[in-house]
MIPA-855504 format. One record per residue (C-alpha): x, y, z; residue in three letters. Coordinates in nm, 3 decimals, always signed. Layout:
REM MIPA-855504
X/Y/Z/ALA .
...
This chain:
REM MIPA-855504
+0.004/-0.001/+0.002/UNK .
+0.118/+0.351/-0.069/UNK .
+0.135/+0.620/+0.206/UNK .
+0.215/+0.990/+0.219/UNK .
+0.390/+1.134/+0.523/UNK .
+0.379/+1.515/+0.582/UNK .
+0.629/+1.653/+0.836/UNK .
+0.705/+1.971/+1.033/UNK .
+0.889/+2.065/+1.350/UNK .
+0.880/+2.308/+1.644/UNK .
+1.181/+2.466/+1.822/UNK .
+1.477/+2.316/+1.627/UNK .
+1.668/+2.620/+1.751/UNK .
+1.689/+2.453/+2.095/UNK .
+1.973/+2.231/+1.977/UNK .
+2.184/+2.542/+1.924/UNK .
+2.079/+2.744/+2.230/UNK .
+2.046/+2.649/+2.593/UNK .
+1.911/+2.989/+2.694/UNK .
+1.550/+2.948/+2.578/UNK .
+1.280/+2.898/+2.843/UNK .
+1.153/+2.608/+2.628/UNK .
+1.308/+2.262/+2.671/UNK .
+1.155/+2.040/+2.408/UNK .
+1.216/+2.005/+2.039/UNK .
+0.916/+1.841/+1.867/UNK .
+0.916/+1.685/+1.516/UNK .
+0.592/+1.543/+1.381/UNK .
+0.456/+1.350/+1.086/UNK .
+0.101/+1.303/+0.945/UNK .
+0.041/+0.961/+0.787/UNK .
-0.234/+0.900/+0.527/UNK .
-0.301/+0.661/+0.235/UNK .
-0.189/+0.827/-0.085/UNK .
-0.529/+0.748/-0.240/UNK .
-0.693/+0.974/+0.022/UNK .
-0.466/+1.271/-0.038/UNK .
-0.684/+1.473/-0.269/UNK .
-0.999/+1.399/-0.078/UNK .
-0.839/+1.516/+0.247/UNK .
-0.698/+1.831/+0.093/UNK .
-1.040/+1.913/-0.054/UNK .
-1.204/+1.869/+0.285/UNK .
-0.950/+2.094/+0.461/UNK .
-0.995/+2.360/+0.190/UNK .
-1.374/+2.339/+0.253/UNK .
-1.322/+2.402/+0.621/UNK .
-1.101/+2.701/+0.535/UNK .
-1.367/+2.840/+0.305/UNK .
-1.640/+2.784/+0.559/UNK .
-1.451/+2.981/+0.823/UNK .
-1.311/+3.238/+0.574/UNK .
-0.950/+3.153/+0.651/UNK .
-0.727/+3.326/+0.394/UNK .
-0.368/+3.227/+0.337/UNK .
-0.165/+2.980/+0.546/UNK .
-0.298/+2.851/+0.870/UNK .
-0.057/+2.749/+1.145/UNK .
-0.014/+2.723/+1.520/UNK .
+0.111/+3.076/+1.573/UNK .
-0.199/+3.209/+1.398/UNK .
-0.438/+3.051/+1.649/UNK .
-0.645/+3.332/+1.792/UNK .
-0.988/+3.390/+1.948/UNK .
-1.134/+3.508/+1.625/UNK .
-1.019/+3.190/+1.443/UNK .
-1.063/+2.940/+1.726/UNK .
-1.380/+2.786/+1.577/UNK .
-1.184/+2.698/+1.261/UNK .
-0.900/+2.525/+1.451/UNK .
-1.134/+2.336/+1.679/UNK .
-1.332/+2.205/+1.378/UNK .
-1.003/+2.119/+1.208/UNK .
-0.902/+1.906/+1.501/UNK .
-1.250/+1.747/+1.517/UNK .
-1.213/+1.661/+1.151/UNK .
-0.870/+1.508/+1.210/UNK .
-1.011/+1.292/+1.493/UNK .
-1.312/+1.189/+1.274/UNK .
-1.083/+1.034/+1.009/UNK .
-0.996/+0.757/+1.256/UNK .
-0.681/+0.565/+1.158/UNK .
-0.684/+0.676/+0.795/UNK .
-0.521/+0.994/+0.922/UNK .
-0.254/+0.931/+1.190/UNK .
-0.008/+1.164/+1.363/UNK .
+0.317/+1.080/+1.533/UNK .
+0.575/+1.307/+1.692/UNK .
+0.906/+1.272/+1.874/UNK .
+0.962/+1.498/+2.177/UNK .
+1.329/+1.569/+2.256/UNK .
+1.462/+1.727/+2.572/UNK .
+1.720/+1.950/+2.402/UNK .
+1.900/+2.018/+2.730/UNK .
+2.000/+1.651/+2.744/UNK .
+2.130/+1.625/+2.385/UNK .
+2.504/+1.570/+2.370/UNK .
+2.601/+1.706/+2.031/UNK .
+2.973/+1.652/+2.087/UNK .
+2.953/+1.287/+2.190/UNK .
+2.676/+1.158/+1.966/UNK .
+2.627/+1.406/+1.677/UNK .
+2.977/+1.517/+1.573/UNK .
+2.917/+1.859/+1.732/UNK .
+2.668/+1.918/+1.447/UNK .
+2.323/+2.038/+1.547/UNK .
+2.189/+1.982/+1.195/UNK .
+2.303/+1.616/+1.204/UNK .
+2.144/+1.572/+1.542/UNK .
+1.820/+1.720/+1.416/UNK .
+1.791/+1.477/+1.127/UNK .
+1.879/+1.177/+1.346/UNK .
+1.579/+1.268/+1.556/UNK .
+1.374/+1.304/+1.235/UNK .
+1.479/+0.949/+1.143/UNK .
+1.369/+0.811/+1.480/UNK .
+1.031/+0.984/+1.443/UNK .
+0.974/+0.817/+1.108/UNK .
+1.131/+0.475/+1.124/UNK .
+0.899/+0.302/+1.364/UNK .
+0.601/+0.361/+1.134/UNK .
+0.782/+0.249/+0.820/UNK .
+0.615/-0.093/+0.798/UNK .
+0.665/-0.402/+0.581/UNK .
+0.564/-0.414/+0.215/UNK .
+0.446/-0.055/+0.189/UNK .
+0.562/+0.241/-0.019/UNK .
+0.621/+0.583/+0.141/UNK .
+0.652/+0.938/+0.007/UNK .
+0.780/+1.176/+0.272/UNK .
+0.726/+1.550/+0.243/UNK .
+0.921/+1.775/+0.486/UNK .
+0.846/+2.138/+0.548/UNK .
+1.113/+2.340/+0.368/UNK .
+1.418/+2.407/+0.581/UNK .
+1.746/+2.573/+0.477/UNK .
+2.023/+2.325/+0.551/UNK .
+2.392/+2.379/+0.581/UNK .
+2.454/+2.050/+0.391/UNK .
+2.236/+2.003/+0.081/UNK .
+2.224/+1.618/+0.102/UNK .
+2.041/+1.584/+0.438/UNK .
+1.714/+1.469/+0.287/UNK .
+1.891/+1.222/+0.056/UNK .
+2.075/+1.079/+0.351/UNK .
+1.749/+1.058/+0.551/UNK .
+1.592/+0.867/+0.262/UNK .
+1.879/+0.621/+0.248/UNK .
+1.868/+0.559/+0.621/UNK .
+1.493/+0.500/+0.611/UNK .
+1.538/+0.256/+0.324/UNK .
+1.792/+0.045/+0.515/UNK .
+1.579/+0.053/+0.830/UNK .
+1.325/-0.176/+0.658/UNK .
+1.436/-0.347/+0.334/UNK .
+1.090/-0.490/+0.264/UNK .
+0.937/-0.139/+0.239/UNK .
+1.006/+0.130/-0.021/UNK .
+1.083/+0.500/+0.026/UNK .
+0.988/+0.657/-0.304/UNK .
+1.081/+1.012/-0.208/UNK .
+1.192/+1.236/+0.076/UNK .
+1.156/+1.595/-0.040/UNK .
+1.099/+1.944/+0.098/UNK .
+0.776/+2.133/+0.035/UNK .
+0.697/+2.490/+0.134/UNK .
+0.423/+2.490/+0.391/UNK .
+0.224/+2.760/+0.215/UNK .
+0.181/+2.513/-0.072/UNK .
+0.045/+2.229/+0.142/UNK .
-0.255/+2.232/+0.370/UNK .
-0.151/+1.889/+0.503/UNK .
+0.185/+2.031/+0.625/UNK .
-0.013/+2.321/+0.773/UNK .
-0.219/+2.070/+0.971/UNK .
+0.103/+1.911/+1.095/UNK .
+0.220/+2.251/+1.205/UNK .
-0.086/+2.294/+1.423/UNK .
-0.064/+1.950/+1.572/UNK .
+0.312/+1.986/+1.641/UNK .
+0.246/+2.331/+1.788/UNK .
-0.011/+2.194/+2.026/UNK .
+0.223/+1.916/+2.146/UNK .
+0.511/+2.165/+2.183/UNK .
+0.301/+2.407/+2.383/UNK .
+0.183/+2.131/+2.606/UNK .
+0.529/+1.993/+2.681/UNK .
+0.695/+2.335/+2.703/UNK .
+0.412/+2.477/+2.917/UNK .
+0.395/+2.783/+2.693/UNK .
+0.076/+2.977/+2.648/UNK .
-0.164/+3.226/+2.802/UNK .
-0.389/+3.071/+3.067/UNK .
-0.739/+3.066/+2.931/UNK .
-0.616/+3.182/+2.589/UNK .
-0.722/+3.044/+2.252/UNK .
-0.438/+2.802/+2.223/UNK .
-0.501/+2.652/+2.575/UNK .
-0.870/+2.612/+2.483/UNK .
-0.778/+2.436/+2.158/UNK .
-0.543/+2.192/+2.342/UNK .
-0.818/+2.124/+2.599/UNK .
-1.067/+2.059/+2.321/UNK .
-0.825/+1.817/+2.154/UNK .
-0.768/+1.635/+2.483/UNK .
-1.144/+1.608/+2.539/UNK .
-1.185/+1.442/+2.193/UNK .
-0.889/+1.208/+2.261/UNK .
-1.022/+1.122/+2.607/UNK .
-0.686/+1.193/+2.759/UNK .
-0.428/+1.461/+2.812/UNK .
-0.151/+1.521/+2.555/UNK .
+0.155/+1.336/+2.681/UNK .
+0.380/+1.043/+2.609/UNK .
+0.195/+0.744/+2.466/UNK .
+0.267/+0.373/+2.419/UNK .
+0.437/+0.280/+2.095/UNK .
+0.115/+0.094/+1.999/UNK .
-0.097/+0.418/+2.001/UNK .
-0.225/+0.454/+1.643/UNK .
-0.406/+0.790/+1.625/UNK .
-0.189/+1.045/+1.800/UNK .
+0.140/+0.887/+1.903/UNK .
+0.381/+1.090/+2.116/UNK .
+0.736/+0.946/+2.153/UNK .
+0.919/+1.110/+2.442/UNK .
+1.271/+0.983/+2.366/UNK .
+1.486/+0.875/+2.665/UNK .
+1.834/+1.020/+2.605/UNK .
+1.971/+0.868/+2.930/UNK .
+1.935/+0.502/+2.835/UNK .
+1.761/+0.239/+3.046/UNK .
+1.450/+0.034/+2.978/UNK .
């Protein structure tokens, strides 16, 4: 079966700076059957039209005046059951040892975590096309290397492409941005009490029937992998 994966991240800057009040880097991916891509895009565009959302939507644009749109967007995401799945990796940037494990290269470290977010949902006998939000890299071959690593992680599956796409050109990447933003805000405890973003997170948690937090690996709808950088079980 063929799948698309749309990816985005929040706070990659944390690997370079230890002075931020935030702790956690979050990288997320949205999995869907390729055959459903156009249908899902059409439905998201219909939601945008209904709520008169012009231009790109994203986490930083969540506001009281647009809250109904974002709540309905999350309700739509939940309603698609396991045909639309989200997974993210949450990394405590303060515990990342770039010197010991990542050749003192924050960009290399970032893409290693990207790999760990993706690899556990690269399953046997499927074909995957991975679309990453555009990011300016110091080394131009980062996505090619990521593709090769994903290929060798499961030789019975196929990685047809790993390529960058500008978020303004993809409503599916914009959806990932909002989901990643919600997870990042929850883990980093950033937001205005009683504000629109807090209400949106609370509404998502109500629909999920649990708070946003680390999940078991078997969680299929909204999977949160809080990576343990200290080893152990």
